[in-house]
N, C-alpha and C positions, 0 to 999 in steps of 0.2 A: 363852784363850776364855774368859773369864772374867766374873765379877758384881760387881759391886759399890756396892753405893748408897752408899756412903761414902770413896771413893779418890778422886782423883785417877788418869789417867793415868799412869803409870813414860816417865819418857825413855827413846827408842832409842839403844841403843847402838852399832849398827850398823843402816843401811837398806843394806838391798839389792836393788840394781833388779836382782830375780831372773825371770826369763823362766818361766812357767806349761809344764811340759809340752805337747805340742803338740796332743798325742793328748788331755788331758785336756778340750781346747778346741777342735777339732778333729772333727766327724761327720764326717766323711768316713776316717779314723781310724779305725777301727772296732776292729780285733785289733791295742790297744795289748800285753797280755800275746803274743803273738806276735812281736814283731818282740824281744824278748832269748829268748825259748825257740826258735825257729828262726834269730837269724841269732848275734847274738855275743854274751857272758854280758855283758860289760860292759853291751851295751844296756840288755840286761833288768835290772841292777839298778839303772840308775836309773831305771826305769820304774816307779815309787815307785806303790803302794797300798795298801794296811789302815790297816786298823785297830783294830783292837784292841784296847787296854791291859791285860783284867782280865776285862772280865765280873764273875759277878755269883757267885767263888766265891771265896775264899778273906777277902785282907785288898777287904772291899769300902768302908769307910771310910763305912757305916752311918748316921753321922749328921752326917757332913763333909760342910759346903758353905758356898755365897756368898748376900749377896743377891741378890733376883733385881730388877734393876733392869736397862736395856735391854728391858723387856718388852713385844713388841710383841700383848701381846694385848689390854694395855689403860694408858693412865697417868694422870695424876691428876686428880681431882674440878679441880686448882688453872686446869689447860687444857686439858685432855678429848681429849689429838691424841697418839698415839703421836708420841715422840724422833726426832728426825731423825741424823745423824750432826754433821751442823752442833749441833744442842742439847746431842750429849754431851760435845761439842768445848768448850762453852759453857758444861757446869753450875755450879756451883760444885762446892768439895770433900765441902761436904757434905749434896748430895746425888747426886752423880757421876751424874748418867744419865736420872733419872728424874724428875719434879717430885710425889711423892706424903711423906701427913705422916709424919715420922720415925718416930712410933708407929705405923705402918702392919705389919698381921701380912704374912708375907713368906716366900717358899719359900726354902730354900736346895738348893745342887745335894749330892747325895748319892751319885753316879755319876756318872764320863767317861768317853769313850772315844771315840776322832780316826779319820777314814777318812784319803782320799791329802790332800783341802786343804781340810775341812769337819770340824767337831766337833760332836758333842752331849752333853748333862747332863742326867740325870733328875732332880728333885728332890723336892724332902721330900712335897709333896703328890702324887708320882707324875705330873706332867707333864712332858714333855719337850720341850726347849729344844736348837735346832739355831743354828751359824750358818759363817757359808764358801763354800766357793764351790757357784751354785747352777743351772749350767748348763744342770744333765739331772733336776733337780727332786728332786735330794737332799736337802733340805733337811726337806721335806715341807709349807711353807705355804701350797704351790696355786700357785707362781711360780715363773721362773727366774730371778732378778737375786739377786747374789751378797749374802749378807747378815753387817752387820759386829760386828753385834751380836748376841747369845744372841733366837730368833728363836723363837714360841710356834707345836709342831706342833699344830692343834687337834683334841681328842677322842679322845684317848690315855691311858690309866693302867697304865704305863710297868712291869715288873718286872726288864726287863733288854736292854742296845743294844748290834747289833753294827754302826756305820758300816763303809761298803765304800769301791772303787774311789770309784763314781760312784754308788751308790744306799745306803740306810738298810735294816736289819733293824730292828727290835725285837718281845720278846719282852711283850704287856702278863698286868696279874693278872690275868687268866682265863687263863695259860698257852696262849694262841690266840699266834700270830704275825703281825707286818704290816712291807708290805719298798715303797719305793717310791724312786722316780730311775731311773735305765736301765734299760733291761732288754733289750737285746740280744738276750741267750742265758738269757732266764730265770729269772735273778737276782733277782727280784719272788716267787718262786712261782707266782704265779696261773692258770697257763695259758697266759701268752700271752707271747708278747714282744713287744710296746707298751708303752714308757715312762710314767711319771704320777708327777705332780711333787707325789702326796696319797695317805697310805695306803691300803692293800689287803690283802685278807689274803691269806696264805702257805698255799694247797693242805693239807684233813691233816695238821696242828699241833689237836693239843687239847689237851699234855701237854708244853709244850717251859717249859724249866727257865733255857737260855742258847740262848744265839746269836751269829755271828761272819760277820762277811763283808768278801769281797776285792775283788778287778777287776772280776771275771766271773762267779762262783759265792757260793753263801750257806753256812750246816751250822749245826746244831742240835742240842740236847743235849733228850733227852725223857726224864720222870722215868721212864719204868724203865731208864734207863741203855746207850740204843741211840743213837741218830745217825740223822736224815735231810738228806741236801746235793741239792741244784737249783743250774740253771745249766748255765757252757760246760763241756766234760768230758772235752776232744781232749786231754789225757794223763791220764786217768782218778782226777782229782782230785775226784768224786763218791763214789770210794770203793765204787759197785757192779759192778766189775769188768767194766766197758763202756768203749767211746768215746761214749758219746749221750748228745749233750747233751739234758736234764732242763729242761722249763717246772712241773713240779709236781716236791715232794721225794722220795726214793728211799733206801730204807736202804744207809749204810754195812756194808758185808760183815764179818759175823763179830766184831764188836762188839756189848760186851751190858751192859757196866760201866763206859763213857763219865764222868765224873766234870768235864773239859771238851775245848769242842772250837775251833780255833783255822784260819782262812784265809789264805793267803797269798796269789801270786798265780793261781797253778798248781799248787799243792802245800794243802795238808790234813796237820794233826794231831790227835791227840788221848791228852790225858793219861785212864789207867785210874785206876781205885782203889786197887790195888795199886802204884801211885806210876811205872809202867811211862811211857812214849809211844810210840804209833804214827804210820806218817807216811805220805802216799799219795799220787801224785801225778806229777810230772813234780821226774826227779830230778839234771838233768843238773850244776848248781852242787854236788851233794852232799844239796840241802835233805834230802831224805829221811832221810839221819842211820843209813843202816844199813851203812856203809863200804863203798857201789857209790853208781855216777852212774848205775844202769839207774833209770829210772820203771816207775812199780807201780800198777796200776789197781783194788788190793787194800792194806792195812794191811800194815807192814812193822815191825818192831820199830829203834826208837833204839839205837846201844846204847851202855852208857855212861853211860847215866843209869836211876838207878834214886832210888824214894824224891821224886821229884816235887810238890813244890805246887805249881808256880804252871808256867804257858807259856804262850809268846806266839808267835806262827809274823811274821814280813817278806815283802818280798816276795821272797824267795829262799833264807832263811835264818833259825833260828830256836834259841829257849833257851828254859830252862826253869830255874825254880830248886830248887833238892834241899832234902831236911827239914837237913842237915844247914848250911844259909845260902849255898853256894856256887852260882854259878853257872855252866849248862856249855850252850855253845851249838854248832849246825853250821849248811854249806851256805857259801852264796856269802859272799867275805868280803872284795872288790877295796877297800871303805873304810874298813879293821878292826871293821867288825860284828860279830864275837864276839869281838874284844876279848882273844884271846893274843898279841895285839905282831905277830904280822902280816899278811900281806894276801893267804895262800893260803889256798885252799878246801878245807874240812874236811869228806872224808864221813863223818865216825864225830863226836863230840862232842867238845869239848873243856873245859877248866876260862878262863875268864873271869880273867884275872890280875889278883889284887887284893882280888876277891870274895869276903869271908869269912864277913859276916853281912846276908845279902841276905836280906829279907823275903819280896819282890814282883820279877817282871820283866819289860817290856815291850818290845816288840822294833815298830822304824817299817817304813819303804823299806827304808833300808840305813843305821841306825841303832838304837841297841839303850838301853836305861837300867835300872837298878835301885833301888827303895828299900833303903835300909839302918836295920838295929833301932834306928839315932839318932832319925832320922825326916831325915836327906839324902840327896840323888841322887848317884849317881854313871852319866854316860852316856857311849858310845864308839861308832864308827863314824863315818862321814856326817856333816861339822862344817859345808858349804859354805856352807850356806843358814842358819847360825848354832844349827841344833837340837838341838848338842849345852850350850846352855846355857853356858858359861866362857866368855864372854866376846869370843872368837877367832870364826875365818872357813874353823875346818880339819878335815880329817880327822882321825882317832886311833885308835889300830892297839888302847890298852888305858886304860881308864875313868877320869875326871875328874869333880871333883866339879862340880855348878850351883853356881852362883854367886847366894849371897844368899838362900839358899835355908834354910831348917828346919821343920820340927813338917810334913812333906809325910806325910799320911795314903793315897794314892794318886798314882799316877800311870801318862798315857797315850803312847802315843808314834803318831801319824800318819806321813804321807809324808815329808814334810819338815821337820813341827815338831813340839813335842813338851807338854803340858802335865799338870798338876797340884792335885791337892788342897789345902788345909793346914788345918792343925790348928784355924787361930783362922776356918773358916769361908768363906775367902778359896781364890778358885783366879788362876793363873797361867799363862803358855802362851809360848813362844818359840820363834823361829826363823822362813820363810819367812809370808811376813804379807799376798802378793799376791792372796787375793782373800777375808779377811778371816777367816780361820778361828784368827787369834792373839783374836778377839774384844773386843779392844780400841775399836772403833769405827773403826779406821785401816787400811791399806793396806803401813806397814810392817811389813819383816821386823826380825827381833831379835834380838840373839845375848845377851841377857838376858832373865827374862823379867819379864812381864806382867801388871797385870790383867784380868783377862775382867768384862765390864762387862755383868750382870747387870741 
């Protein structure tokens, strides 16, 4: 999902003709979360949604970024037009996508986060650029055309972001929140069930500090340490002790010291200031982490997790980085996404094999990654679309290095793709690329990283 004004695109090691999940494209299949939750765990785990890399906590890589090329907002005085994909392909290595003077000031990316099949980055000037699948208007540019390079979402000054399944939410510099995209279950929080391809205000949120989106629901942390959720609630994933779907935010019961909140397919988890973790919602694959497979409409304690410093939630699993540098995961494990050398679901947290110096963790649809203290990455779980970045197209139940990456400052995992910000200001993505979610101007699936063209 990347940006750059100075690099040519990396060649793909692998180009896979991988089909999109049909429900992400077929508006007649509206209840994709139910496919896994109410039929079979295997189908459920394949139903990728998610989002979130880190949000605005811990290692935000506040000054990390990359050149802003492929900018849909403006082009250079040279040709006065937005670059097309054909332009990108034919641009020289010197400008790699935008015909603008080399001495022109450019914003750099400071935060990166991924949805199921789209990606977003906050720039150093607080603007937002998104790319990838746009069938539901989740890019936010007013259209429904997939974007192969980062595209400006007009009119926003963003402090935190949370792309989801087919919608996107952000926190503004004012601490208000806005969402856009698919809205069948009220996941945009605007009091309606009407989808919209441009940002709209989330009702009742004036002091948000962090936000996260899943398949059909969204949640935010407020400045006072409480949390609000909205959208689909058939399994209690909003945490308000009901199963009533909500089109406006409601209070998560019993939480007053939330440090970070993360949203999955049908469950939600929060890290508290004491380093413990609570989860709620659908629990059949053990994704609530409390040692059972029961569903809960209110937060329950995740066992075996103490002094957590980072948290992320995938489709049907979750992982936390502890202060010791180790990582623990729980939930569904059909692709090895828990990293414990098995494919056995775990209703209580287990240690990820071989990870001892993690500084952060991220979870995708059915894969997970950790940034290590050395600035390298390790990933594990589903790899059939190259999302592990190890040059192969196979699942792996233990962690393995992402090829060719050093100096990583931030990592984020999406449905079937992964992206990283680098210390030199670049950003790189790998995995499924059929909707343009890798941001390199193509729809090529890649098993090694490629440069995002900002």
